[in-house]
C-alpha positions in Angstrom: 106.1 64.1 -93.7 104.8 63.9 -90.5 102.0 61.3 -90.8 100.7 61.1 -86.8 97.3 61.1 -86.3 97.4 64.1 -83.8 99.3 66.5 -86.2 96.8 66.0 -88.9 94.0 69.1 -88.7 90.3 68.4 -88.9 87.6 70.7 -88.6 86.2 71.1 -84.8 83.7 68.7 -84.1 79.8 70.8 -84.2 76.8 70.1 -81.4 75.3 67.9 -84.0 78.0 65.4 -84.2 78.8 65.0 -80.9 75.0 64.5 -80.4 75.1 62.0 -83.2 78.2 60.2 -82.0 76.5 59.7 -78.7 73.0 58.7 -79.9 75.0 56.0 -82.3 77.2 55.2 -79.3 73.7 54.6 -77.0 72.1 52.7 -79.7 74.4 50.2 -79.9 74.3 49.9 -76.2 71.0 49.3 -76.7 71.0 46.3 -79.5 74.2 44.8 -77.7 71.5 44.8 -74.4 74.3 46.3 -72.8 71.3 49.0 -71.6 67.5 48.3 -71.0 64.6 49.9 -73.6 64.3 52.4 -70.6 67.8 53.3 -70.1 68.1 53.9 -73.7 64.8 56.4 -73.6 66.1 58.2 -70.8 69.6 58.7 -71.6 68.6 59.7 -75.3 66.2 62.3 -73.9 68.8 63.9 -71.4 71.5 64.0 -74.0 68.5 65.5 -76.5 67.6 68.3 -73.9 70.8 69.2 -72.7 72.3 69.5 -76.8 69.7 71.4 -77.4 68.4 69.5 -80.6 66.0 67.6 -81.7 66.7 63.8 -83.3 66.3 63.4 -87.1 63.6 60.7 -87.4 
């Protein structure tokens, strides 16, 4: 049996999945001081517009 990760079949990611991953990464950057709150807001707003999704509050 081949357990190589590149051969494991997975469902394709949706725009929502990608959006949630990107938002989680931005939040992590903010929490660790890698970006400022203003940079976070700018990036989060831009990502939301480009992905045509609304954040879940």
